[in-house]
C-alpha positions as CSV (number, residue, x, y, z in Angstrom):
1,M,0.0,0.0,0.0
2,N,1.4,3.4,-0.9
3,V,-0.7,6.2,0.8
4,F,0.9,9.5,1.9
5,D,4.3,8.3,0.7
6,S,4.0,5.3,3.0
7,D,5.4,1.8,2.5
8,F,3.6,-0.9,4.6
9,Q,1.3,-3.9,4.5
10,L,-2.1,-3.8,6.1
11,S,-4.0,-6.9,7.4
12,H,-7.6,-6.1,8.2
13,I,-8.5,-7.6,11.6
14,C,-12.1,-6.5,12.4
15,Q,-14.7,-3.7,12.0
16,T,-17.5,-3.4,14.5
17,S,-20.4,-1.0,15.1
18,T,-21.0,-1.9,18.8
19,A,-18.8,-2.1,21.9
20,T,-15.5,-3.8,21.4
21,N,-12.8,-4.5,23.9
22,I,-9.2,-4.4,22.8
23,S,-6.5,-5.4,25.3
24,L,-2.7,-5.9,25.3
25,M,-1.7,-8.9,27.4
26,T,1.9,-9.8,28.4
27,L,2.6,-13.4,29.6
28,E,5.9,-13.6,31.4
29,E,8.0,-16.7,31.4
30,N,5.7,-19.7,32.3
31,G,2.7,-17.3,32.0
32,V,-0.9,-18.6,31.9
33,I,-4.2,-17.3,30.9
34,G,-6.2,-20.1,32.7
35,N,-8.8,-22.3,31.1
36,H,-12.1,-20.3,30.9
37,Q,-15.1,-19.7,28.7
38,T,-15.1,-16.7,26.5
39,V,-17.8,-14.1,27.4
40,T,-18.0,-13.0,23.8
41,N,-16.4,-13.9,20.5
42,Q,-12.6,-13.3,20.8
43,V,-9.6,-12.9,18.6
44,L,-6.1,-13.3,20.0
45,I,-3.2,-11.9,17.9
46,V,0.4,-12.9,18.8
47,L,2.7,-9.9,18.6
48,N,5.9,-11.4,19.9
49,G,7.2,-14.5,21.7
50,T,5.7,-18.0,21.5
51,G,3.2,-20.0,23.4
52,N,0.5,-22.6,23.2
53,V,-3.3,-22.1,22.8
54,A,-5.8,-24.8,23.5
55,G,-9.5,-25.0,22.7
56,K,-12.1,-27.6,22.1
57,E,-10.1,-29.0,19.1
58,G,-6.9,-29.5,21.1
59,G,-3.7,-27.4,21.4
60,K,-1.3,-25.7,19.0
61,T,2.0,-23.7,19.3
62,V,1.6,-20.1,18.1
63,G,4.1,-17.3,17.4
64,P,4.2,-13.8,16.0
65,G,1.6,-13.1,13.3
66,D,-0.7,-16.0,14.4
67,V,-4.3,-15.1,15.0
68,V,-6.6,-17.3,17.0
69,F,-10.5,-17.1,17.0
70,W,-12.7,-18.4,19.8
71,D,-16.5,-18.4,19.7
72,K,-18.6,-17.1,22.6
73,G,-18.8,-19.7,25.3
74,E,-15.8,-21.7,24.0
75,W,-13.4,-23.0,26.7
76,H,-9.8,-22.1,26.0
77,E,-6.4,-21.5,27.6
78,T,-3.2,-19.7,26.6
79,T,0.3,-20.5,28.0
80,S,3.9,-19.5,27.3
81,E,7.1,-21.0,28.6
82,C,9.3,-18.2,27.3
83,G,6.9,-15.3,27.4
84,M,4.6,-13.8,24.9
85,Q,2.7,-10.6,24.1
86,V,-0.7,-10.7,22.6
87,M,-3.5,-8.4,21.5
88,V,-7.0,-9.6,22.4
89,I,-10.1,-8.2,20.6
90,E,-13.5,-9.1,22.1
91,S,-16.9,-8.3,20.5
92,D,-20.2,-10.1,19.9
93,E,-19.9,-8.9,16.3
94,L,-16.6,-10.7,15.5
95,R,-17.0,-13.7,13.2
96,K,-14.6,-16.1,11.6
97,S,-15.6,-14.6,8.3
98,D,-14.0,-11.4,9.5
99,M,-10.7,-13.1,9.1
100,L,-11.0,-13.0,5.3
101,T,-7.6,-11.2,4.7
102,L,-5.8,-13.8,6.8
103,K,-4.7,-17.3,5.8
104,R,-6.3,-20.2,7.7
105,M,-3.7,-22.5,9.3
106,D,-5.7,-25.4,10.8
107,D,-9.0,-26.6,12.4
108,L,-8.3,-24.9,15.7
109,S,-9.3,-21.6,14.1
110,I,-5.8,-20.3,13.8
111,F,-4.9,-17.9,11.0
112,K,-1.7,-16.3,9.8
113,M,-1.2,-12.7,8.8
114,K,-0.6,-12.6,5.1
């Protein structure tokens, strides 16, 4: 994309018209976001570090650029042995179809930034 003499790539994450929570979470070494149900649909975007995400379909290692989608009410957990920083977006309006500009990686609803 070349707008305003800029040089960058843009990956659309979501667009909502109702309340949306966006949070930055830092898991230190051996950090855990314990197993719980999502209150609303949720997207987790790994910014740096590596970790493991687990949902109803099992677990998967994730790293920078990976995007994970959980449906409202889905049980899930996130852990990291070495530390990881993630952005979390929560909104009832989020849908897996919102991930259209991302490349699907597997059945755990993990996507990769293009």
